[in-house]
C-alpha positions in Angstrom: 97.4 123.2 73.0 96.4 121.3 76.1 98.2 121.0 79.5 98.1 117.3 79.1 100.0 117.5 75.8 102.7 119.7 77.5 102.9 117.2 80.4 103.4 114.3 78.0 106.0 116.2 76.1 108.0 117.0 79.2 107.7 113.5 80.5 109.0 111.9 77.3 111.9 114.4 77.4 112.7 113.5 81.0 112.3 109.7 80.5 114.1 109.5 77.2 111.4 107.5 75.5 107.7 107.1 74.9 107.4 103.7 76.6 109.0 104.8 79.9 107.0 108.0 79.8 103.7 106.1 79.4 104.7 103.8 82.4 105.3 106.9 84.5 102.1 108.6 83.5 100.0 105.5 83.9 98.7 105.5 80.3 99.3 103.4 77.2 102.2 104.4 74.9 100.0 105.1 71.9 98.2 107.8 73.9 101.5 109.6 74.7 102.6 109.3 71.1 99.3 110.6 69.7 99.2 113.7 72.0 102.8 114.6 71.3 102.1 114.3 67.6 99.1 116.7 68.0 101.3 119.2 69.8 103.9 119.0 67.1 101.2 119.7 64.4 99.8 122.6 66.5 103.2 124.2 66.8 104.5 123.2 63.4 107.7 121.8 64.8 109.3 118.3 65.4 109.9 118.0 69.1 111.9 114.8 69.0 114.3 113.0 66.6 112.9 109.5 66.4 114.8 106.4 65.2 114.2 102.7 65.7 116.8 102.7 68.5 116.2 105.9 70.5 114.2 109.1 70.9 115.9 112.4 71.7 115.0 116.0 71.8 115.3 118.0 68.6 116.8 121.5 68.5 113.3 122.9 68.7 112.4 120.5 71.5 115.3 121.7 73.5 114.3 125.3 73.1 110.6 124.6 74.0 111.2 122.3 76.9 111.9 125.1 79.5 108.9 127.0 78.3 106.7 124.0 78.7 107.9 123.3 82.2 107.3 127.0 83.1 103.7 126.7 81.8 103.0 123.5 83.8 104.5 125.0 87.0 102.4 128.1 86.6 99.3 126.0 86.1 100.1 124.0 89.2 100.6 127.2 91.2 97.3 128.5 90.0 95.5 125.3 91.0 97.0 125.4 94.4 96.0 129.1 94.9 92.5 128.3 93.8 92.4 125.3 96.2 93.7 127.5 99.1 90.9 130.1 98.4 88.1 127.5 98.4 89.5 124.9 100.8 89.9 125.5 104.5 87.5 123.4 106.6 84.8 123.6 103.8 87.1 122.2 101.2 87.6 118.8 99.5 90.5 116.3 100.1 90.9 113.9 97.2 92.8 111.0 98.6 94.2 107.8 97.1 93.5 105.0 99.5 94.7 101.5 100.4 93.4 98.7 102.5 95.5 98.9 105.7 96.1 96.5 108.6 93.9 96.9 111.7 92.1 100.2 111.9 94.9 102.6 111.3 93.5 104.2 108.1 90.1 104.4 109.8 91.7 106.2 112.8 93.4 108.7 110.5 90.1 109.4 108.8 88.3 109.6 112.2 90.9 112.1 113.4 90.5 114.1 110.2 86.7 114.2 110.7 87.2 115.5 114.3 89.7 118.1 113.4 88.0 119.4 110.2 84.3 118.3 110.5 83.3 120.2 107.3 86.1 118.9 105.1 84.9 116.4 102.5 87.1 113.4 101.9 86.8 111.8 98.5 88.6 108.4 98.8 89.6 106.6 95.6 91.3 103.2 95.3 93.4 102.8 92.1 96.2 100.6 91.0 99.5 101.9 92.4 100.9 103.2 89.1 97.6 105.0 88.3 97.4 106.3 91.9 100.8 108.0 91.6 100.0 109.4 88.2 96.8 110.9 89.6 98.7 112.7 92.3 101.3 113.9 89.8 98.6 115.2 87.4 96.6 116.9 90.2 93.6 114.5 90.1 94.4 113.5 93.7 95.8 115.7 96.5 97.7 112.8 98.1 97.8 109.0 98.1 98.8 106.3 100.4 101.3 103.9 98.8 103.2 100.8 100.0 106.6 99.4 99.3 108.1 102.5 97.6 111.6 103.2 99.0 112.1 106.7 100.4 114.8 107.6 97.9 115.2 109.8 94.8 113.6 108.4 91.7 111.2 106.1 93.5 108.2 108.3 92.5 109.4 110.8 89.9 107.9 114.3 90.3 106.5 113.5 93.7 107.5 113.7 97.4 107.2 110.6 99.6 106.5 111.2 103.3 107.3 108.0 105.3 104.4 107.0 107.6 104.8 103.5 109.1 106.0 100.0 108.5 104.2 96.7 108.9 105.4 93.1 109.0 105.3 90.8 106.0 103.9 87.3 106.5 104.8 84.0 104.9 102.1 81.4 104.2 103.2 77.8 103.6 101.8 74.3 104.1 101.4 73.6 107.8 103.1 70.2 107.4 106.2 71.7 105.9 109.2 71.6 108.2 109.6 75.4 108.1 106.0 75.8 109.5 107.4 75.1 112.9 109.6 78.2 112.8 108.0 81.1 114.7 109.7 83.6 112.3 111.2 81.9 109.2 114.0 83.8 107.4 113.9 84.6 103.7 117.0 82.5 103.0 115.3 79.5 104.6 112.4 79.8 102.2 114.6 80.5 99.1 114.4 76.9 97.8 110.6 76.6 98.0 108.6 77.7 94.9 107.2 81.2 95.5 103.7 82.3 94.3 104.3 85.9 93.4 102.1 88.2 91.3 103.5 89.5 88.0 105.6 92.7 88.3 103.1 94.8 86.3 100.3 94.2 88.9 102.3 95.8 91.7 105.8 97.0 90.7 106.8 98.4 94.1 106.0 95.2 96.0 107.6 93.0 93.3 110.7 95.1 93.6 110.7 94.8 97.4 110.5 91.0 97.3 113.2 90.5 94.6 115.4 93.1 96.3 115.1 91.3 99.6 116.1 88.0 98.0 119.1 89.8 96.4 120.1 91.2 99.8 120.5 87.6 101.2 122.3 86.4 98.1 119.5 84.5 96.3 116.5 84.8 94.0 113.0 83.4 94.3 112.2 80.0 92.7 109.1 80.7 90.5 106.1 78.8 91.7 102.5 78.5 90.4 100.8 81.9 89.6 99.4 84.1 92.3 95.8 85.1 91.7 94.2 86.7 94.8 95.2 86.0 98.3 92.3 83.8 99.3 92.6 81.6 96.2 96.4 81.4 96.6 96.2 80.3 100.2 93.7 77.7 99.4 95.9 76.3 96.7 98.9 76.2 99.0 96.9 74.2 101.5 95.7 71.7 99.0 98.4 71.3 96.3 100.5 68.2 96.1 103.7 70.1 95.7 104.6 72.5 98.4 104.9 76.2 97.7 104.6 79.5 99.6 103.6 83.1 99.3 104.2 86.3 101.2 101.8 89.2 101.9 101.0 92.1 104.2 98.1 92.2 106.5 95.0 93.9 105.1 91.9 92.9 107.2 93.4 90.7 109.8 95.5 87.5 109.2 93.6 84.9 107.2 93.0 81.4 108.6 92.9 78.7 105.9 92.9 74.9 106.6 96.3 73.3 106.3 98.1 76.6 105.9 100.5 78.1 108.4 101.0 81.9 108.5 104.2 83.1 110.1 105.8 86.6 110.3 109.0 86.8 108.2 112.0 87.7 110.2 113.4 91.2 109.6 111.2 92.0 106.6 108.7 94.8 106.6 106.7 96.8 104.1 106.7 100.6 104.4 103.6 102.9 103.8 104.2 106.4 102.6 102.1 109.4 101.6 102.7 110.6 98.0 102.2 114.3 97.5 103.3 116.9 94.9 106.3 119.0 95.9 105.7 122.4 97.5 103.8 123.8 100.4 100.6 121.9 101.2 97.2 123.5 100.9 94.7 123.6 103.8 93.0 120.3 103.1 96.4 118.5 102.9 97.5 120.2 106.1 94.5 118.8 107.9 95.5 115.3 106.7 99.1 115.7 107.8 97.9 116.9 111.2 95.7 113.8 111.5 98.6 111.6 110.6 100.8 113.2 113.2 98.1 112.7 115.9 97.5 109.0 115.1 101.3 108.4 114.9 
C-alpha cells in the first residue's frame, strides 16, 4: 500500500469519477485507474462499483474511505512536524512560481532573502494544474497562481490567499477603430474574432475570459489559434482579417509594429498563493511575512 494509492482512492471518491480525479491530481486517467486497481488487489476488495455510466463507492469503499482519509491526514501532519523540526531559517521553501509584472515577485524574494538569509528557496515553474497538484501532494509548500477565484471549489483541497490584482490588456490592429479607445470595454470587442488559447492550456484564465463575456451578456467570437504571445501579436499586426487577443503583463508591455495595446476597462486578473490547509510551517511563515512587507 502506498500513500499515492490512498490519495487517488480518496480523490476518485470525492470527484465521483476517474476522469475528474485525474484532472484534479494533474495526472492521466490511466494512472489513477491503475493505482486504484493495485490498491484493490492488495486489500482484496472492490472499492468502487463501475458501470459504463458512473462510478460510485462500493460498501467496502464506504467503510474504508474514512480510514484512508485519516491515514493521509496523519501523514501530512507528520510531514509538517518534520518540516518544523528541520526548517527555521536553515530550512527549504519549495515554491511554485509565475512570471509576474514588473519586479513584484523579485521584491518578494528579495525581502525573503533579507528576513531569512539562510532559508533556501527552490523555485519551480509548472503548468497551473500541475502546480496545484504539487502543493496538494506536498511536493511544493506553496505556489503562486493567477485567475483562480477566491471561492470554495476553485482549488479543491487547498486554501487560496488573495495577494494582488493586475490589469488585463487588449492587443488589436492599430488601424482598427477601437484602437483609438484609451480603455476599450469587453462588450465593444465582442464582435471581433478573439485569439484565445485552448482551455486545457490554462483552465483558470480561460474561465476568467469566458466568465467576463458572460457577465456582459455575450460570448467570444472564436478567432485564429493563439500560440505564444509574441507570435500572436505579430499575426494580429500582419493578418488581412482583424482579430484581437488579451493578456496580462509579464515582462513589460510588448511593442509590436501595427499593433495597439490598450488596458481593458474594468477587467483584472488576480494572483493568489495556494497552500495546504492548516497552520504554516516556519519556511512558509517567512514567505507570508515577505508578502505582507511588499504589500
